[in-house]
C-alpha positions as CSV (number, residue, x, y, z in Angstrom):
1,X,-34.6,-6.9,-4.6
2,X,-33.1,-5.8,-1.2
3,X,-31.9,-2.2,-0.8
4,X,-28.2,-1.8,-0.9
5,X,-26.9,-1.0,2.6
6,X,-23.3,-2.0,2.3
7,X,-20.4,-1.5,-0.2
8,X,-17.3,-3.7,-0.1
9,X,-14.4,-2.5,-2.1
10,X,-11.4,-4.3,-3.5
11,X,-8.3,-2.0,-2.9
12,X,-5.8,-2.2,-5.7
13,X,-7.3,-1.4,-9.1
14,X,-10.5,-0.2,-7.4
15,X,-9.8,2.5,-4.8
16,X,-6.2,2.9,-6.2
17,X,-5.3,2.9,-9.8
18,X,-3.4,-0.4,-10.4
19,X,-0.9,0.6,-13.0
20,X,0.1,3.9,-11.4
21,X,0.6,2.2,-8.1
22,X,2.1,-1.3,-8.7
23,X,4.0,-1.0,-12.0
24,X,6.4,1.6,-10.6
25,X,6.7,-0.4,-7.4
26,X,7.4,-3.7,-9.1
27,X,10.3,-2.3,-11.2
28,X,11.9,-0.8,-8.1
29,X,11.4,-4.0,-6.0
30,X,12.9,-6.2,-8.7
31,X,15.9,-3.9,-9.0
32,X,16.5,-4.1,-5.3
33,X,16.4,-7.9,-4.9
34,X,18.5,-8.6,-8.0
35,X,22.0,-7.7,-9.1
36,X,21.6,-7.1,-12.9
37,X,18.8,-6.0,-15.3
38,X,18.8,-9.4,-16.8
39,X,18.1,-11.0,-13.4
40,X,15.3,-8.5,-12.8
41,X,13.8,-9.2,-16.2
42,X,13.9,-13.0,-15.6
43,X,12.3,-12.7,-12.2
44,X,9.7,-10.3,-13.5
45,X,8.7,-12.9,-16.1
46,X,7.7,-15.3,-13.3
47,X,5.1,-12.9,-12.2
48,X,3.9,-11.5,-15.5
49,X,5.9,-8.3,-15.4
50,X,7.8,-6.9,-18.4
51,X,10.7,-5.2,-16.6
52,X,11.9,-3.3,-19.7
53,X,8.5,-1.8,-20.4
54,X,7.4,-1.7,-16.8
55,X,4.1,-3.2,-17.6
56,X,2.1,-6.1,-16.1
57,X,0.5,-8.7,-18.4
58,X,-3.3,-8.9,-18.0
59,X,-2.9,-12.3,-16.5
60,X,-0.2,-11.4,-14.0
61,X,-0.4,-13.2,-10.7
62,X,0.2,-9.9,-9.0
63,X,-3.2,-8.5,-10.2
64,X,-5.4,-10.7,-8.0
65,X,-3.0,-13.1,-6.2
66,X,-1.9,-13.0,-2.6
67,X,1.6,-12.3,-1.4
68,X,1.9,-16.0,-0.8
69,X,1.1,-16.7,-4.4
70,X,3.6,-14.1,-5.6
71,X,6.3,-15.4,-3.3
72,X,5.8,-19.0,-4.6
73,X,6.2,-17.8,-8.1
74,X,9.4,-15.9,-7.3
75,X,11.0,-18.5,-5.1
76,X,12.7,-20.7,-7.7
77,X,15.0,-17.9,-8.7
78,X,15.7,-16.6,-5.1
79,X,17.3,-19.7,-3.4
80,X,18.5,-17.5,-0.5
81,X,14.9,-17.0,0.6
82,X,12.2,-19.2,2.1
83,X,8.6,-18.7,1.0
84,X,7.8,-17.1,4.4
85,X,10.8,-14.8,4.4
86,X,10.0,-13.7,0.8
87,X,6.3,-13.2,1.7
88,X,7.4,-11.0,4.7
89,X,9.7,-9.0,2.4
90,X,6.9,-8.5,-0.1
91,X,4.5,-7.3,2.6
92,X,7.1,-4.9,4.0
93,X,8.0,-3.5,0.6
94,X,4.3,-3.2,-0.3
95,X,3.8,-0.7,2.5
96,X,6.1,1.6,0.5
97,X,4.1,1.3,-2.8
98,X,3.2,4.8,-4.1
99,X,-0.6,4.7,-4.0
100,X,-2.5,6.7,-6.7
101,X,-6.1,7.3,-5.7
102,X,-8.7,6.8,-8.4
103,X,-10.4,9.9,-7.2
104,X,-10.1,11.9,-3.9
105,X,-11.2,9.2,-1.6
106,X,-12.0,11.2,1.5
107,X,-14.9,13.2,0.2
108,X,-16.1,10.2,-1.9
109,X,-16.2,7.8,1.1
110,X,-17.7,10.4,3.4
111,X,-20.5,10.9,0.9
112,X,-21.2,7.2,0.9
113,X,-21.3,7.1,4.7
114,X,-23.7,10.0,4.7
115,X,-26.0,7.9,2.6
116,X,-26.1,5.4,5.5
117,X,-23.9,2.8,3.7
118,X,-21.6,0.5,5.6
119,X,-18.2,0.4,4.0
120,X,-15.5,-2.3,3.8
121,X,-12.3,-3.3,2.1
122,X,-11.5,-6.9,1.0
123,X,-8.1,-7.3,-0.5
124,X,-5.7,-10.1,-1.4
125,X,-2.9,-7.9,-0.1
126,X,-2.0,-8.5,3.5
127,X,-4.0,-6.5,6.1
128,X,-1.0,-4.5,7.5
129,X,0.1,-2.8,4.2
130,X,-3.6,-2.4,3.3
131,X,-4.1,-0.4,6.5
132,X,-0.9,1.6,5.8
133,X,-2.2,2.5,2.3
134,X,-5.6,3.5,3.6
135,X,-4.2,5.5,6.5
136,X,-1.8,7.3,4.1
137,X,-4.8,8.3,2.1
138,X,-6.5,9.5,5.3
139,X,-9.5,7.2,4.9
140,X,-8.8,4.2,7.2
141,X,-11.3,5.3,9.8
142,X,-14.1,5.6,7.2
143,X,-14.3,1.8,6.8
144,X,-16.2,-0.5,9.1
145,X,-14.2,-3.5,8.0
146,X,-10.8,-4.1,6.5
147,X,-9.6,-7.6,5.6
148,X,-6.5,-8.9,3.9
149,X,-5.8,-12.5,2.8
150,X,-4.1,-13.0,6.2
151,X,-7.0,-11.7,8.4
152,X,-8.5,-15.1,9.0
153,X,-11.1,-15.1,6.2
154,X,-8.9,-16.4,3.4
155,X,-8.4,-14.7,0.1
156,X,-10.6,-14.1,-3.0
157,X,-12.1,-15.7,-5.1
158,X,-13.3,-17.6,-2.0
159,X,-16.1,-15.7,-0.3
160,X,-14.8,-15.6,3.3
161,X,-13.8,-12.0,3.4
162,X,-17.2,-10.9,1.9
163,X,-19.3,-13.0,4.3
164,X,-17.1,-11.7,7.1
165,X,-18.0,-8.1,6.1
166,X,-21.7,-8.9,6.0
167,X,-21.6,-10.4,9.4
168,X,-19.5,-7.6,10.9
169,X,-22.0,-4.9,9.8
170,X,-25.1,-7.1,10.4
171,X,-26.3,-7.2,6.8
172,X,-27.5,-10.0,4.6
173,X,-25.2,-10.7,1.6
174,X,-27.9,-9.6,-0.8
175,X,-27.8,-6.1,0.8
176,X,-24.1,-5.7,-0.1
177,X,-22.5,-4.9,-3.4
178,X,-18.9,-6.1,-4.1
179,X,-16.9,-3.6,-6.2
180,X,-13.7,-4.8,-7.8
181,X,-11.5,-4.7,-10.9
182,X,-10.8,-8.5,-11.3
183,X,-12.8,-11.6,-11.9
184,X,-11.5,-12.8,-8.5
185,X,-13.6,-10.0,-6.9
186,X,-16.7,-10.9,-9.0
187,X,-16.4,-14.6,-8.5
188,X,-16.2,-14.1,-4.7
189,X,-19.2,-11.8,-4.9
190,X,-21.3,-14.3,-6.8
191,X,-20.4,-17.1,-4.4
192,X,-21.3,-14.9,-1.5
193,X,-24.7,-14.0,-3.0
194,X,-23.9,-10.3,-3.3
195,X,-24.5,-7.9,-6.2
196,X,-21.3,-7.2,-8.2
197,X,-19.9,-4.1,-9.8
198,X,-16.8,-4.3,-12.0
199,X,-14.6,-1.2,-12.6
200,X,-12.0,-0.6,-15.3
201,X,-9.2,1.0,-13.2
202,X,-7.3,-2.3,-13.1
203,X,-6.0,-4.3,-16.1
204,X,-9.1,-6.3,-16.9
205,X,-11.3,-5.2,-19.8
206,X,-15.0,-4.7,-19.9
207,X,-15.3,-8.0,-21.8
208,X,-13.4,-9.7,-19.1
209,X,-15.6,-8.5,-16.3
210,X,-19.1,-8.2,-17.9
211,X,-20.0,-11.9,-17.8
212,X,-19.7,-11.9,-14.0
213,X,-20.9,-8.4,-13.0
214,X,-24.3,-6.8,-12.7
215,X,-22.7,-3.8,-14.3
216,X,-19.2,-2.6,-15.4
217,X,-18.4,1.0,-14.6
218,X,-15.4,3.1,-15.8
219,X,-14.5,3.7,-12.1
220,X,-16.0,4.1,-8.7
221,X,-17.1,7.6,-9.3
222,X,-20.2,6.2,-11.1
223,X,-21.1,3.9,-8.3
224,X,-23.4,6.2,-6.3
225,X,-25.6,6.9,-9.3
226,X,-25.9,3.1,-10.0
227,X,-26.8,2.5,-6.4
228,X,-29.5,5.2,-6.5
229,X,-31.0,3.5,-9.6
230,X,-31.4,0.1,-7.9
231,X,-34.8,-1.1,-6.7
232,X,-35.3,-0.2,-3.1
């Protein structure tokens, strides 16, 4: 088995805790674009969000979908918007989402780089808000590659972003581990020929992820130890 030389992270639910970040944002966003709580609740139902409890359903389209997917789901109840205008609004609003780091990302990522690992981010968010979030955390410059669904590689579960990372850092796919909190991440990693690590800082359970992962960890803090244990 090839030595791991690159780590490609999903963003939301992996580097940042999903519930702490996006459930607060979703409630505020729905309140801003509707006039009554009933309208906000109805709109939330289209994307698997319980507005009253401020909780996403485990199968919510927001968890692994792209802004285009979310805009398409919301559009029937927002006739004053086009899909493009709604997608633009979602991307703009996403930049304001209150990111909650799973752990202090700066020291963690600098340690991985000190091990000689190439680092990347592959997200189904748009690239612009992804860079805003990473910059706000002070870690955008620690990544060799950052791709959103609109960066020219497509979105997950297709493998384009993953293969783009491998090419960008001059690695073979089998030298890269894909780390993510959803089956979309793991499906993409399997198709790309990469090793796959699931983490439980999104909404998926261990049982959801285990069939598609080489290992499921509680969070990314356990990743360095797992990498050290791999055959070199």
